[in-house]
C-alpha positions in Angstrom: 0.0 0.0 0.0 2.8 2.5 1.0 4.7 1.5 -2.2 1.7 2.4 -4.3 1.3 5.8 -2.5 5.0 6.6 -2.9 4.9 5.7 -6.6 2.2 8.4 -7.2 4.4 11.1 -5.7 6.3 13.3 -8.2 10.0 12.5 -8.5 12.5 15.0 -7.2 13.7 17.1 -10.1 17.4 17.4 -10.9 19.0 20.8 -10.4 19.6 22.9 -13.5 23.3 22.4 -13.2 23.0 18.6 -12.9 20.6 18.3 -15.8 22.7 20.4 -18.1 26.1 19.1 -17.1 25.4 15.4 -17.5 28.1 15.2 -20.2 29.8 17.2 -22.9 27.0 18.5 -25.2 28.9 17.2 -28.2 30.0 13.8 -26.8 31.1 10.9 -29.0 28.6 8.5 -30.4 29.6 5.8 -27.9 28.6 8.1 -25.0 25.4 9.4 -26.5 24.0 6.2 -28.0 23.7 2.6 -27.1 25.7 1.6 -30.2 25.0 1.1 -33.9 22.2 -1.3 -34.7 20.6 -1.2 -31.3 17.0 -2.5 -30.9 13.9 -1.1 -29.2 15.2 -1.9 -25.6 18.4 -0.1 -26.4 16.4 3.0 -27.4 15.0 3.3 -23.9 18.4 2.7 -22.3 19.9 5.4 -24.4 17.2 7.8 -23.4 17.7 7.3 -19.7 21.5 7.3 -20.0 21.8 10.5 -22.0 19.0 12.8 -20.8 17.8 13.7 -17.3 15.3 11.3 -15.9 13.0 14.0 -14.6 12.7 15.3 -18.2 12.2 12.1 -20.1 10.3 10.0 -17.5 6.6 9.6 -18.0 6.5 10.4 -21.7 6.2 7.7 -24.3 8.2 9.0 -27.3 5.9 7.2 -29.8 2.9 9.2 -28.8 2.0 11.8 -31.5 2.2 15.5 -30.6 -1.5 16.0 -31.4 -2.4 13.5 -28.6 -0.8 15.5 -25.8 -1.8 18.9 -24.3 0.2 22.0 -25.4 1.8 22.3 -21.9 3.4 18.8 -22.3 4.5 19.1 -25.9 8.0 20.4 -25.1 8.6 17.4 -22.8 7.4 15.0 -25.5 9.7 16.9 -27.9 12.6 16.1 -25.6 11.5 12.5 -25.2 11.4 12.0 -29.0 14.8 13.6 -29.4 16.2 11.1 -27.0 14.8 8.3 -29.1 16.7 9.6 -32.1 20.1 9.5 -30.3 20.7 5.9 -31.4 22.8 5.7 -34.6 22.3 2.7 -36.8 24.6 0.9 -39.2 23.5 1.6 -42.8 26.1 -0.4 -44.5 23.8 -3.4 -44.1 20.4 -2.4 -45.5 18.6 -5.5 -44.0 19.7 -4.8 -40.5 17.4 -3.1 -38.0 14.9 -2.1 -40.7 12.0 -1.6 -38.4 14.1 0.5 -35.9 15.5 2.6 -38.7 12.0 3.3 -40.0 10.8 4.2 -36.5 13.6 6.7 -36.1 12.9 8.2 -39.5 9.2 8.6 -38.7 10.2 10.2 -35.4 12.6 12.6 -37.1 9.8 13.7 -39.5 7.6 14.4 -36.5 10.3 16.5 -34.9 10.9 18.5 -38.1 7.2 19.3 -38.4 7.0 20.3 -34.7 10.0 22.6 -35.0 8.5 24.2 -38.2 5.2 25.0 -36.4 6.3 25.6 -32.8 6.0 29.1 -31.4 6.7 28.4 -27.7 10.1 29.5 -26.5 12.5 26.6 -26.3 13.7 25.8 -22.8 17.3 25.4 -22.0 17.1 21.6 -21.5 15.3 21.3 -24.9 18.1 23.3 -26.6 20.7 21.1 -25.0 18.9 17.9 -26.2 18.6 19.2 -29.8 22.3 19.9 -29.9 23.2 16.5 -28.4 21.0 14.7 -30.9 22.5 16.6 -33.8 26.0 15.9 -32.5 25.4 12.2 -32.1 24.0 11.8 -35.6 26.1 14.2 -37.6 29.5 14.4 -36.1 31.4 11.4 -37.4 34.7 10.4 -38.9 34.6 10.0 -42.7 36.1 6.9 -44.4 39.3 7.5 -46.3 38.7 9.2 -49.7 39.5 6.6 -52.4 40.9 9.4 -54.6 43.5 10.3 -52.0 45.1 6.9 -52.4 46.1 7.6 -56.0 49.2 9.4 -57.0 49.2 13.0 -58.2 49.7 12.1 -61.8 46.1 10.7 -61.9 44.6 13.5 -59.8 42.9 15.3 -62.7 41.3 12.1 -63.9 39.9 11.3 -60.5 38.4 14.7 -60.1 35.8 13.6 -62.6 34.8 10.5 -60.6 31.3 10.2 -59.2 31.1 11.3 -55.5 30.3 8.8 -52.8 26.8 9.2 -51.4 26.3 8.4 -47.7 24.0 5.4 -47.2 22.5 7.0 -44.0 21.3 10.0 -45.9 17.6 9.2 -45.3 18.3 10.0 -41.6 21.0 12.6 -42.0 18.8 14.8 -44.3 16.1 14.9 -41.6 18.6 15.8 -38.9 20.0 18.6 -41.0 16.4 19.9 -41.8 15.7 19.8 -38.0 18.9 21.7 -37.2 18.2 24.3 -39.9 14.6 25.0 -38.9 15.7 25.0 -35.2 18.5 27.5 -35.8 16.2 29.8 -37.7 13.1 29.4 -35.5 11.8 32.6 -33.9 11.2 30.5 -30.7 14.9 30.1 -30.2 16.6 32.8 -28.2 20.2 33.4 -29.4 21.3 34.5 -25.9 20.4 31.1 -24.5 21.3 28.9 -27.4 24.8 30.3 -27.9 26.0 28.3 -24.9 25.1 25.1 -26.8 25.6 26.1 -30.4 29.1 27.1 -29.3 32.6 27.2 -30.8 33.0 23.5 -30.3 29.8 22.8 -32.2 30.8 25.2 -35.0 34.2 23.6 -35.4 32.7 20.1 -35.7 30.2 21.5 -38.4 33.1 22.9 -40.4 34.9 19.5 -40.3 31.8 18.0 -42.0 32.3 20.2 -45.0 34.9 17.7 -46.2 32.1 15.2 -46.8 32.2 13.7 -50.3 28.4 13.7 -50.5 27.4 17.0 -52.2 23.9 16.8 -50.7 25.4 17.0 -47.2 27.6 20.0 -48.1 24.6 21.9 -49.4 22.8 21.3 -46.1 25.8 22.3 -44.1 26.1 25.5 -46.2 22.5 26.5 -45.3 22.9 25.6 -41.6 26.2 27.5 -41.1 25.0 30.5 -43.0 21.9 30.7 -40.8 24.0 30.3 -37.6 26.3 33.1 -38.8 23.3 35.3 -39.4 21.6 34.6 -36.1 24.5 34.4 -33.6 26.4 37.7 -34.0 28.7 36.8 -31.1 30.0 33.8 -33.1 30.7 35.7 -36.4 34.4 36.6 -35.8 35.1 33.0 -34.7 33.3 31.5 -37.8 35.3 33.8 -40.1 38.6 32.8 -38.4 37.7 29.1 -38.5 36.8 29.2 -42.2 40.1 31.1 -42.9 42.0 28.3 -41.1 40.3 25.7 -43.4 41.5 27.7 -46.4 45.0 28.1 -45.0 45.3 24.4 -44.5 44.1 23.8 -48.0 46.5 26.2 -49.7 49.6 25.6 -47.6 49.3 21.9 -46.7 46.9 19.5 -48.3 45.3 21.1 -51.4 42.6 18.5 -50.8 39.2 19.5 -49.5 35.7 18.8 -50.8 33.9 21.8 -49.4 36.0 24.8 -50.6 33.3 25.9 -53.1 30.5 25.8 -50.4 32.7 27.7 -47.8 33.5 30.4 -50.4 29.8 30.7 -51.3 29.1 31.4 -47.6 31.8 34.0 -47.5 30.5 35.6 -50.6 27.3 36.5 -48.9 29.2 37.5 -45.8 31.4 40.0 -47.7 28.3 41.8 -49.0 27.5 42.6 -45.4 30.9 44.1 -44.5 30.7 47.7 -43.2 32.8 50.4 -44.8 35.6 51.2 -44.5 36.8 47.6 -44.6 38.6 46.4 -41.5 42.2 45.3 -41.8 41.1 41.8 -40.9 39.0 41.6 -44.1 41.8 43.0 -46.3 44.2 40.4 -44.9 41.7 37.7 -45.7 41.7 38.9 -49.3 45.5 39.0 -49.6 46.4 35.9 -47.7 43.5 33.6 -48.4 41.5 34.5 -51.6 44.4 35.4 -53.8 46.5 32.3 -52.9 43.5 30.1 -53.6 44.1 30.9 -57.3 47.2 28.8 -57.4 45.6 25.4 -56.6 45.4 22.8 -59.3 41.7 22.3 -58.5 40.8 25.9 -59.1 38.1 24.9 -61.6 36.0 23.3 -58.8 35.5 26.6 -56.9 36.4 29.2 -59.6 32.9 30.8 -59.8 32.6 31.2 -56.0 36.2 32.5 -55.7 35.7 35.0 -58.5 32.5 36.3 -56.9 34.2 36.8 -53.5 37.0 38.8 -55.2 34.7 41.0 -57.2 32.6 41.6 -54.0 35.7 43.0 -52.3 36.4 45.3 -55.3 32.9 46.6 -55.3 33.2 47.3 -51.6 36.6 49.1 -52.0 37.6 49.9 -55.6 41.1 50.7 -54.4 41.8 47.0 -53.9 41.5 46.4 -57.6 45.2 47.0 -58.3 46.2 44.7 -55.5 44.0 42.0 -56.8 45.4 42.3 -60.3 49.0 42.1 -59.0 48.0 39.0 -57.1 46.6 37.3 -60.2 49.8 38.2 -62.1 51.8 36.7 -59.3 50.0 33.4 -59.4 49.5 33.3 -63.2 49.4 29.7 -64.5 51.9 29.9 -67.3 51.8 26.1 -68.1 48.0 25.5 -67.5 45.9 26.7 -70.4 42.5 26.0 -68.7 43.5 28.0 -65.7 44.7 30.8 -68.0 41.3 31.1 -69.5 39.8 31.3 -66.0 42.2 34.0 -65.0 41.4 36.0 -68.1 37.7 35.7 -67.4 38.2 37.0 -63.8 40.4 39.8 -65.1 37.6 41.0 -67.3 35.2 41.2 -64.3 37.8 43.1 -62.4 38.6 45.5 -65.2 34.9 46.3 -65.5 34.9 47.6 -62.0 38.4 49.2 -61.8 38.9 52.9 -61.6 41.2 54.7 -64.0 43.9 55.5 -61.3 44.1 51.9 -60.2 44.2 50.7 -63.8 47.1 52.9 -64.6 49.1 51.4 -61.7 49.1 47.9 -63.2 48.5 48.3 -66.9 52.1 47.8 -67.9 52.7 44.3 -66.3 49.0 43.5 -67.0 49.2 44.0 -70.8 52.6 42.4 -71.0 50.9 39.3 -69.7 47.9 39.8 -72.0 50.3 40.1 -74.9 51.8 36.7 -74.0 48.3 35.2 -73.9 47.5 36.7 -77.3 50.6 35.0 -78.7 49.7 31.6 -77.1 49.5 28.7 -79.5 46.5 27.4 -77.5 43.7 29.0 -79.4 41.3 29.2 -76.4 43.8 31.3 -74.4 44.5 33.6 -77.4 40.8 33.9 -78.2 39.9 34.7 -74.6 42.5 37.4 -74.4 41.4 39.0 -77.6 37.7 38.9 -76.4 38.7 41.6 -73.9 38.4 44.2 -76.7 34.7 43.2 -77.1 34.0 44.7 -73.7 33.1 48.4 -74.2 34.3 49.5 -70.8 37.7 47.8 -71.1 38.0 49.1 -74.7 37.5 52.6 -73.3 40.2 52.2 -70.7 42.6 50.9 -73.4 41.8 53.7 -75.7 42.5 56.3 -73.0 45.9 54.7 -72.3 46.7 53.5 -75.9 50.1 55.3 -75.9 51.3 52.9 -73.2 49.4 49.8 -74.1 49.7 49.5 -77.9 53.6 49.4 -77.9 53.4 46.5 -75.4 51.0 44.3 -77.3 51.8 45.3 -80.9 54.4 42.6 -81.5 51.9 39.9 -80.3 49.2 41.3 -82.6 51.6 41.5 -85.6 53.0 38.0 -85.1 49.4 36.6 -84.8 48.4 38.4 -88.0 51.3 36.9 -89.9 51.5 33.3 -88.7 48.8 32.1 -86.2 47.4 28.8 -87.2 43.8 29.3 -85.9 41.5 31.2 -88.2 39.3 32.5 -85.3 42.3 33.9 -83.5 43.6 35.4 -86.8 40.3 37.2 -87.5 40.0 38.5 -83.9 43.6 39.8 -84.1 42.9 41.6 -87.4 39.8 43.2 -85.7 41.9 44.5 -82.8 44.6 45.8 -85.1 41.9 47.7 -87.0 40.5 49.2 -83.8 43.9 50.5 -82.8 44.4 51.9 -86.3 41.1 53.8 -86.2 41.9 55.1 -82.7 45.3 56.6 -83.5 46.7 56.0 -87.0 49.9 57.9 -86.3 50.6 55.8 -83.2 49.8 52.6 -85.1 52.3 53.5 -87.8 55.0 54.4 -85.3 54.5 51.0 -83.5 54.6 49.3 -86.9 57.8 51.0 -87.9 59.4 50.2 -84.5 58.3 46.5 -84.8 60.0 46.3 -88.2 63.2 47.8 -86.9 63.2 45.4 -83.9 62.5 42.5 -86.3 65.4 43.5 -88.5 67.7 43.7 -85.5 66.7 40.3 -84.3 67.2 38.8 -87.8 70.7 40.5 -87.9 71.6 39.1 -84.5 70.4 35.6 -85.5 72.5 35.8 -88.7 75.6 36.9 -86.8 75.1 34.1 -84.3 74.8 31.5 -87.1 77.9 32.8 -88.8 79.8 32.6 -85.5 78.8 29.0 -85.1 79.7 28.1 -88.6 83.2 29.7 -88.1 83.7 27.6 -85.0 82.6 24.4 -86.7 85.0 25.0 -89.6 87.9 25.7 -87.3 87.1 22.6 -85.3 86.9 20.4 -88.4 90.4 21.5 -89.5 91.9 20.6 -86.1 93.0 17.0 -85.7 91.3 14.9 -83.0 93.7 14.2 -80.2 93.2 12.3 -76.9 90.8 13.9 -74.4 89.5 16.3 -77.0 85.8 16.8 -77.5 84.3 15.4 -80.7 82.9 18.0 -83.2 79.1 18.4 -83.0 77.5 18.0 -86.4 75.9 21.1 -88.1 72.5 19.3 -88.1 72.5 19.1 -84.3 73.4 22.8 -83.9 70.5 23.8 -86.1 67.9 22.5 -83.7 65.9 25.3 -82.1 63.9 25.4 -78.8 
């Protein structure tokens, strides 16, 4: 009889410190779940082990939200979250199928609840959400099969199909839950920042190296929303992303999520206040510009170019610095990257001011002249397309006295001997443009080109005669011991 009476009395609640400090909010899977492939009994053990008994006890997690009063929905929410803290093994599709489906149905319920909830989340509920997300999301990825290959096959392996995570049916729902939770008006940032903290953010950033593009897209949305809502974490998020880029540029040159991280930073840059802080300028100089030298530039080129142009739109004085950085990392032996650099240069030159343009036009057009002379028709064609841009053509016209003498030899050589007809036609069009701009300057450059050509031919003739004289002298001298054998004229005629 006494036992029956005592059982009806409410249990003593744990103190706030005890309930929130049961373990690290982002504990390892072994501490937050009963193991992979656990059954229904394991679900109950995991609930009681991870979460405070006073919170979970008395609420059956399988009860629908509509069957409980509004005052108890938050407790049922916590109970259902505890049920989802068990992580299953998806490498064997036939294992624990009923439990996996139960967890998936529960996750769908939780996502719907978070989407419609307007009641402020309690501190224990925030803790439980963070724990559940940590248990399900934070994991070690298997070794990337592409990293096992040597560097000579790296470009081939970049085209391989990505590996898709077999647990995506659960992971997607967890990401949806986290995204809706982080953006919910019922979540107070002042309270949640203790649990969505630096440790949580660092673990999220580690997940960007996932090979599954679906997961990286979800991470991109989640991190962007966290950055927007938690202003106190913004400097730390920027520093942490910078560290990922530093490691990529200076150490590994292997990371699957560079494009997504740059996309996040592109939207962050648009919100920078003016004048730009020194921290932001350093990020441009030490992170964004060195990212151009990676062999895998094509994977994230669009996002990187957008970030750079956003900086120039914020502060046009940075344009000359960016152009100098591009010239520093110019890919002389990689034609595909050269085309990308020329495309980015066009975007920069559209936004550059005249004063900044004049600072860099000499080394810039020396490099453009080399591109015009390229035997790779796409490089030469892309360089000549710059004159199709009215704004760039205007800049060139105003500074033609400096620019035309630099690129005239390249134009003339193309007009005389380039093998590609499209490049030849574009070259003739550019020559005609300069001739119409300033006929006297064009004729002066043409005369100078002829003189330089004659001097080069004369120097080549003298060099040839000198070699012939040496060969004749050597052929008359008898071969003695330890004397070098005469090199044949055929070998000396080979040119680089």
